[in-house]
Every structure is written in C-alpha cells, then in structure tokens.
C-alpha positions in Angstrom: 27.6 -29.7 82.8 30.0 -28.9 80.4 29.5 -25.8 77.9 28.2 -26.7 74.9 30.2 -26.4 71.7 29.2 -25.7 68.2 31.1 -26.2 65.1 29.8 -24.5 61.6 29.4 -26.5 59.2 29.3 -24.7 55.8 29.0 -25.5 52.2 29.6 -22.7 49.2 28.0 -22.5 46.0 29.8 -19.9 43.6 28.3 -19.4 40.1 31.2 -18.0 37.8 30.0 -16.5 34.5 32.4 -18.3 31.7 34.7 -16.0 29.6 33.5 -17.0 26.2 32.1 -14.5 23.1 28.6 -16.2 22.6 26.5 -17.6 25.3 25.7 -21.1 26.0 22.8 -22.2 23.9 22.7 -19.4 21.0 24.8 -17.1 18.9 23.9 -14.1 20.8 26.7 -11.5 22.5 27.8 -12.0 26.1 29.0 -8.4 26.1 27.0 -6.8 28.5 28.0 -2.6 27.9 24.9 -1.9 25.1 21.3 -1.2 25.8 18.9 -3.2 27.6 17.4 -6.1 25.5 20.0 -5.5 22.6 21.7 -8.8 22.4 18.4 -11.2 22.2 17.0 -13.7 20.2 14.5 -16.4 19.9 16.5 -19.2 22.1 17.3 -15.9 25.1 13.6 -15.2 25.0 12.1 -18.7 24.9 9.3 -18.4 22.4 8.1 -21.3 20.9 9.8 -23.7 18.2 13.2 -21.9 19.2 16.0 -24.7 20.1 18.6 -25.0 22.4 22.3 -25.8 20.9 25.2 -26.3 23.1 28.4 -23.4 22.9 31.3 -26.0 22.0 33.5 -22.7 24.0 31.5 -23.3 26.8 32.4 -26.8 27.4 36.2 -25.9 27.3 35.8 -23.2 29.8 33.9 -25.3 31.7 36.4 -28.1 31.6 39.4 -25.6 32.6 37.8 -24.0 35.0 37.4 -28.3 36.6 40.9 -29.2 36.0 42.1 -25.3 37.7 40.0 -26.7 40.9 41.6 -30.4 40.5 38.8 -32.1 39.2 38.5 -34.6 36.6 36.4 -34.3 33.6 33.6 -36.3 33.2 33.1 -38.5 29.4 28.9 -37.5 29.8 26.8 -35.5 31.0 23.4 -34.8 30.6 21.4 -31.3 30.7 18.1 -30.8 32.6 15.3 -28.9 32.7 15.0 -26.7 36.2 11.6 -25.7 36.2 10.5 -22.3 38.0 8.0 -19.5 37.2 9.5 -16.2 37.0 10.0 -13.1 35.1 14.0 -13.3 34.8 13.1 -16.6 33.0 10.3 -16.5 30.8 10.2 -20.3 29.1 9.8 -21.4 32.6 12.8 -23.3 33.0 16.3 -23.3 33.5 18.7 -25.8 31.3 21.1 -26.8 33.9 23.4 -30.0 34.4 22.9 -31.3 38.1 23.4 -35.0 38.7 25.6 -35.6 35.6 27.9 -32.6 35.9 30.9 -32.1 33.1 33.8 -32.0 35.8 33.9 -33.2 39.4 35.7 -34.5 42.4 38.4 -31.7 42.8 39.8 -29.9 45.7 40.8 -26.3 47.0 43.7 -26.0 49.8 43.2 -23.3 52.5 44.6 -22.7 55.6 42.4 -23.8 58.8 42.7 -22.2 62.6 46.0 -22.9 63.1 47.6 -21.9 60.0 47.8 -25.7 58.9 46.5 -26.5 55.1 43.4 -28.4 54.6 41.6 -29.7 51.6 38.2 -28.1 50.9 36.7 -31.4 48.2 35.1 -29.9 45.1 32.3 -31.7 44.5 31.6 -30.6 41.0 31.3 -27.8 38.5 28.2 -28.3 36.4 27.3 -26.0 33.3 23.8 -23.9 32.9 22.4 -20.8 31.4 22.0 -17.4 33.6 18.6 -16.0 33.8 17.8 -12.6 32.8 18.7 -9.5 35.1 15.4 -7.5 37.1 15.8 -3.9 37.9 13.7 -2.3 40.5 12.5 1.1 40.5 13.5 1.4 44.4 15.9 3.9 45.2 18.4 1.5 46.4 17.4 -1.1 43.4 16.1 -3.7 45.4 12.4 -5.0 45.3 11.1 -4.3 48.8 9.6 -0.6 48.4 10.0 -0.5 44.4 6.8 0.4 42.6 7.9 -0.8 39.2 10.4 -3.9 37.9 12.2 -4.2 34.3 13.8 -7.3 33.1 16.5 -7.1 30.5 17.2 -10.5 28.9 20.8 -9.7 27.6 21.9 -11.6 30.7 19.4 -14.4 29.8 21.6 -17.6 28.3 25.4 -16.3 29.8 27.2 -19.5 29.9 28.0 -20.1 34.0 29.5 -22.7 35.6 27.9 -23.5 39.1 30.8 -24.8 41.5 29.8 -26.8 44.6 31.9 -27.5 47.3 31.3 -30.3 50.3 30.2 -29.1 53.4 34.1 -29.1 54.6 34.3 -25.2 55.7 34.1 -24.2 59.6 34.8 -20.8 59.3 33.7 -17.8 57.6 37.2 -16.9 57.1 37.8 -20.5 55.6 35.2 -19.8 53.4 36.5 -16.4 52.5 39.8 -17.9 51.5 38.5 -20.7 49.1 36.3 -18.4 47.4 39.3 -16.1 46.7 41.4 -18.9 45.7 38.7 -20.4 43.3 38.8 -17.0 42.0 42.3 -16.7 41.5 42.4 -20.3 39.8 39.8 -20.0 37.3 41.2 -16.5 36.4 44.7 -18.4 35.9 43.2 -21.0 33.5 41.2 -18.1 31.6 37.8 -19.8 32.3 36.2 -16.6 33.5 37.1 -12.7 34.6 35.2 -13.7 38.0 34.5 -9.9 38.3 32.3 -9.4 41.8 31.5 -5.9 40.7 30.3 -6.9 37.3 28.2 -9.7 38.8 30.5 -12.4 37.1 30.7 -14.2 40.4 28.2 -15.1 42.7 28.0 -16.8 46.4 25.3 -19.0 48.0 26.2 -20.3 51.3 25.1 -23.7 52.7 25.3 -23.2 56.8 24.3 -25.5 59.4 25.8 -26.3 63.2 27.0 -29.4 64.9 26.2 -29.6 68.6 28.8 -31.3 71.0 25.8 -32.9 72.3 25.0 -34.5 69.4 22.5 -32.7 68.0 22.4 -31.5 64.0 21.1 -27.7 63.1 19.2 -27.9 59.8 20.7 -26.8 56.8 20.2 -22.7 55.5 21.2 -21.2 52.3 22.1 -18.0 52.5 21.6 -15.9 49.1 22.7 -12.3 47.8 26.0 -12.1 48.5 28.3 -10.2 46.1 31.9 -9.3 47.3 33.7 -11.4 50.1 33.5 -9.2 52.7 29.4 -9.5 52.4 30.1 -13.6 52.1 32.3 -13.2 55.7 29.6 -11.0 57.3 27.1 -13.1 56.2 28.1 -16.4 57.6 29.2 -15.1 60.7 25.7 -13.1 61.4 24.2 -17.2 60.6 26.4 -18.8 62.9 25.6 -16.6 65.5 21.9 -16.7 65.1 21.5 -20.5 64.9 23.5 -21.2 68.0 21.5 -18.6 69.6 18.3 -20.9 68.4 19.9 -24.2 69.4 21.3 -23.0 72.7 17.6 -21.9 73.7 16.6 -25.3 72.7 14.7 -24.4 69.4 14.5 -25.9 66.2 17.0 -24.2 62.8 14.1 -23.6 60.3 15.6 -25.2 56.6 15.2 -22.4 54.4 16.6 -20.1 52.2 17.6 -16.7 53.6 18.1 -13.6 51.9 21.4 -11.4 53.2 20.8 -7.8 53.4 24.5 -6.0 53.5 23.1 -2.2 54.6 21.7 -4.0 57.7 24.4 -6.7 58.1 21.2 -9.3 58.9 19.9 -12.3 56.9 16.2 -12.6 56.7 13.7 -15.6 55.7 12.8 -15.4 52.0 11.0 -19.1 51.2 11.4 -22.7 53.1 13.3 -24.8 51.3 11.5 -27.2 48.8 12.0 -31.0 49.3 11.0 -31.9 45.9 12.9 -32.3 43.0 12.0 -30.0 39.9 14.3 -31.5 37.4 13.2 -33.4 34.0 16.0 -34.7 31.5 16.3 -31.6 28.5 14.6 -33.0 25.7 16.3 -30.9 23.0 20.1 -31.5 24.2 21.4 -35.0 23.5 24.4 -36.3 26.1 27.4 -34.4 26.3 30.1 -36.5 24.9 33.7 -35.3 26.3 36.5 -37.9 24.1 39.9 -38.1 25.4 41.2 -36.4 22.8 39.5 -33.6 24.0 40.1 -33.8 27.0 43.9 -33.8 26.2 43.4 -30.7 23.9 42.1 -28.7 26.7 44.8 -30.4 29.5 47.5 -28.4 26.9 45.8 -25.5 27.1 46.2 -25.3 30.9 48.6 -22.8 32.3 50.6 -23.2 35.7 48.6 -22.8 38.8 49.1 -19.5 41.1 50.7 -21.9 44.0 53.2 -24.0 41.9 54.0 -21.0 40.5 54.9 -19.1 43.6 56.4 -22.5 45.1 58.6 -22.3 42.2 59.9 -18.7 42.9 60.9 -19.3 46.3 63.2 -22.8 45.3 64.1 -21.9 41.8 65.2 -18.0 42.2 65.0 -17.5 46.5 62.1 -14.8 46.2 60.4 -14.8 49.9 57.2 -16.3 50.0 55.1 -12.8 50.9 56.6 -11.3 47.8 56.3 -14.5 45.7 52.4 -14.3 46.7 51.9 -11.2 46.0 53.4 -11.6 42.5 51.2 -14.6 41.4 48.0 -12.9 43.3 47.5 -11.9 39.7 49.0 -13.9 36.4 49.3 -10.9 34.2 51.7 -9.3 36.8 53.5 -12.8 37.3 53.7 -12.8 33.2 55.3 -9.4 33.5 57.6 -9.9 36.2 58.9 -13.3 34.5 59.7 -11.2 31.0 61.1 -8.9 33.0 63.9 -11.8 34.4 63.7 -13.6 31.0 65.4 -10.0 30.0 68.0 -10.9 31.8 67.3 -8.6 35.2 67.7 -10.4 38.7 65.0 -12.3 39.9 65.2 -11.1 43.4 65.7 -7.6 43.2 63.0 -7.4 39.9 60.6 -9.5 42.1 61.3 -6.1 44.8 60.8 -3.5 42.0 57.7 -5.2 40.8 56.1 -5.5 44.5 57.1 -1.7 45.7 57.8 0.4 42.9 55.2 -1.0 40.0 52.5 -2.2 41.9 52.9 1.7 43.7 52.3 3.6 40.7 49.5 0.9 39.6 47.4 1.9 42.9 48.1 5.3 42.4 46.7 5.8 38.9 44.1 2.8 39.9 45.7 0.7 36.5 46.2 -2.6 36.1 48.9 -4.0 34.8 47.7 -4.7 31.2 48.0 -0.7 31.4 51.5 -0.2 32.3 53.4 1.7 30.1 57.0 0.6 31.2 57.8 -2.6 29.2 59.5 -5.4 30.8 62.5 -5.1 29.2 62.9 -1.2 30.2 62.4 -2.2 33.5 64.9 -4.8 33.4 67.3 -2.8 32.1 66.9 0.1 34.5 67.1 -2.6 37.2 70.4 -3.6 35.2 71.7 -0.3 35.6 71.2 -0.2 39.5 72.8 -3.6 40.2 75.4 -2.5 37.8 75.9 0.6 40.1 75.4 2.9 36.9 72.4 4.5 39.6 71.9 4.2 42.6 69.0 3.0 43.6 67.4 6.5 44.7 68.6 7.4 41.2 66.9 4.5 39.4 63.8 5.6 41.5 63.6 9.0 40.7 64.2 7.8 36.7 61.5 5.5 37.5 59.2 7.8 38.2 59.9 10.6 35.7 59.3 7.7 33.1 55.9 6.7 34.5 55.0 10.4 34.6 56.4 11.2 31.2 56.5 8.2 28.9 60.1 8.6 28.3 63.3 6.4 28.0 65.6 5.4 30.4 68.2 8.0 28.4 65.6 11.0 28.6 64.9 10.4 32.2 68.5 10.3 33.3 69.5 13.1 31.1 66.0 15.5 32.1 67.0 14.8 35.4 70.8 15.6 35.4 72.1 12.6 36.7 75.5 11.3 35.9 75.4 7.7 35.1 78.2 6.0 37.4 77.5 8.8 40.1 79.9 11.1 41.4 83.7 9.5 42.5 87.2 10.1 42.4 88.8 13.5 42.1 85.7 15.2 41.8 84.3 13.4 45.3 87.1 13.9 47.0 87.3 17.8 46.0 83.6 17.9 47.6 84.8 16.2 50.7 87.7 19.0 51.3 85.7 21.4 50.6 82.8 20.0 52.9 85.6 19.7 55.6 87.0 22.9 55.2 83.4 24.5 56.2 83.2 21.9 59.3 86.6 22.5 61.1 84.7 21.8 64.7 83.1 18.9 63.4 87.0 17.2 62.0 88.6 18.3 65.2 85.3 16.4 67.6 86.7 13.4 65.1 89.9 13.7 65.3 89.8 13.8 68.9 88.1 10.8 69.4 85.4 11.9 71.1 83.2 10.7 68.3 82.4 7.3 69.6 79.4 6.3 67.9 80.3 8.1 64.4 78.2 10.6 64.4 79.7 13.0 63.0 81.1 11.2 60.7 77.7 10.3 59.4 76.8 14.1 59.5 79.9 14.5 57.0 78.6 11.7 54.4 75.5 13.4 54.6 76.6 16.8 53.5 78.2 15.2 50.7 75.4 12.9 49.2 73.2 16.3 49.7 76.4 18.3 47.7 76.5 15.3 45.2 72.3 14.9 45.0 72.8 11.3 46.0 74.6 10.5 42.4 77.9 9.6 44.7 78.0 5.6 46.1 77.3 5.6 50.1 80.1 3.0 50.5 82.3 5.1 48.4 81.7 8.3 50.3 82.3 6.8 53.7 85.6 5.7 52.7 86.7 8.5 51.0 85.8 10.6 54.5 87.3 8.0 56.5 90.9 8.6 54.3 90.5 12.4 54.5 90.0 12.7 58.3 93.3 10.9 59.2 
C-alpha cells in the first residue's frame, strides 16, 4: 500500500490598521501614544443615541490597499452588524463589511517550493472597526492566570482593513512570503504602516489537510500570531497535529485554536460557529464609489516594489539581489533614486546604499528617514570616488566621519588629512625609491627572477600604500614600482 501523502490547504486573514488621523466612524484621534481611555467618545463607547459616520479617508486608504493587492474597487458595498458580546465591544456588535466589500478579486505572487512564481488569490478587503484593547493583570499579560482585566477603549473604532485570501497557500514558507509581500505593498501604497510591534498587522490562518486517499480534514482557524516567525511556527505545528490525527484515522475538529508562542503549540479555544450573526447596518447607507473617485485614488498609487525592482535591473543594470534590498523599504528606494537624480552612478550608488548606508542605520538602530547625510551629498561623495579624487578606502573613511560628526565632505577630508587626487607623480616616486632603498634584499630577489608569483612586488606595493596612508591609487603604485625595479 503506497504511503499516504498530505497537502496543506491554507488561507490567511490579515487585519491591517489603515493610516488615518481619525477613527472609522467618529472624529476621535487614532494616536495611541496617550493615556488609556483618552481618545473616546459616545460613538466609540457605543452609548445610546450615538450614530456612526463613515470616514472618507478610511475608504480611500482601503481602496489604496486593495489596488496594491491587484484588487478591483467595487462601486457599491454595504456595512453589517456582527453581533457578539465581550467587554471590548460595549455596543454588542462590530460594524463590518462582509458580503459586499469595498475591493475584491486580487492576488499576490509568492515562490513555491521549486522557486517558481505562484499567484495567491486575494478574495477581498473589507472595512471594519477595531475592538477595544484588553489588558490582563497576569505577569505575562495573558488572560490565563489573571485576577483582573482592564479595557482601553482608545483602540475601539480604529479603522481596519481585513484582507482575506483564497486557500491557495500550500506551506508555511508561502504563508510568510505572502504576508511579507502584503505588508510591503500596503506600506508602499501609504495605506498602512503595518507595524507588527504596534499591533497594526495581525494574522489568522485557516489550515486544513488534503489526503491522497481522498479524505479532507476540517478547517481549523488559528489565532494570536503577531509576527512572521509566529505565523510560520503556528502553521507548521498545526500541519503536524492535523496530519497525525488523520494518519490515526481520527477526525480533525472544525474549531478555533489559540497559538501559544511561548510553548510553541495551539490549544482549543472554541468550536467554530455554523450560523451567521450579521444584519445590514441600519445607521449607514450603502457605500457608493464613483468612477471619478476611483480615478482619483488610482492617480495616488505609487510604483509597486516588484515593478520598481525590475526597472532597476533592466534600466540601470543593478543585480536582482541588490534591487530587492533597495526596494524592500519605499523610503530607502526613494533615497537611492534621489542620489541617482543628483547625478551619481546608479550601480555604484546602489552598492553604497546597500552596504555603507544600511550598515550605519543598523548600527544606530535608525530608519532611512533619520539618516543625516542628504542624497545629494552622498551623490557628491560617490562621484569623487568615481572620479579618482578619493580612493574607495578614503571615501568610506570620509563617509564614516561625516556620519559620526555631521560634517560636510570637505570638512571630513580636511580633518582626516586626505589629499584629494591622492599621492602621485614625483611625490609617489620619491616614496617608492625610499622603500626600495630600504629593502635591497627584496629588490635583488625580484631582479633575479625568483619572484615568480609576484609576492615580493605586492609586498613593496603594500609598503607604499601604507606610507601614503592609502592615498595613492593602487594601479599607479603597481605601475610605478614595476618601472622602478627595472
């Protein structure tokens, strides 16, 4: 009997906080850097008589996010009431779109196990309000073991876009690449900061297994994953758990499970509901999106990262690896392009940004928006190296000094005692003659023909470069020494 094979069938639901100044149905600020229960109002709190009013900017950000995922904007969508009772939602229901979302039918490309591009279909993105934040008194912040729980309604009413994929994902690695690509694209579009550390992006994964004997396992929804690593680990655990149950002839329960990142396991949370809890929201009219509005938002869309990377490769001969690094962050790509616009060579600038700029940012724990060297200044430095006024080593020394002291190129060159253009001509020849005179045995070995591999010549070159403090051009040094030893 052939060995049974199992194929994971995975769909991802991702909530992103849309980037607006005010909440989705009221004018309360979305700034969370304030004391608890500060940015609230009767609408946030669900007080009797309060009425929601849809934020125009939330709709635009949702459209931008959808366009970034290759979705189409729907001309008519509806809001519904999703009823449930929990302390984080005082009015007893959440206002959310479901059957009639604002954007639908998109895709994101990932790489399959063989490295080929594969489209993961995006069913839709719908708009909804966030619930309040629950805080528990347990030392680890979890509900389990807590004696007291608190509610911060600052988060209630925050604008969310829920992005639902089709079950086209076949592995944990595809799931992570899908989520990372989604994060990058909505950031590029300016729809969301999608900062995982700040809870601006949250994952739910629906996992089931298909067996080669024709059996299908029930779908399990896994929640509480707040990092790409957690998403990968949770899916891997669930695949193994469900496979084991099916190999033993058991049935996988259709349920919601909670991911415990500390223990690396999922645990049963509740049985999956089989009834609908939605009614059309009576206090909000249908959302009508005109073609004029769609055209306006389309004009706001920037170049997406994959398109940008292809342009770097095709137009500027930058390697794919470097292009992918530069386009991972839109602000970094904008900085690089500003350098090129200022007149720097694209390939050389790309390597400087990838190595030197990112090195400084990593060392200081900064973002490119914090970087003190302006694009036109870096372009000027790269050009001086290209023109031979500074060697590569000198250029990096100047760069480091500028980063540490917030100085100009000229001030850095002066402080470091660098002679632009390097040591050359008679000055270089005098240094070479002095070094040769101080090493007669080396000269004799070269002239006798024993230096077959040129090690002695390189030894002399090293002494000259050290004496000139790296300010001589290596090629000129090599040629001058070869001439001198004749």
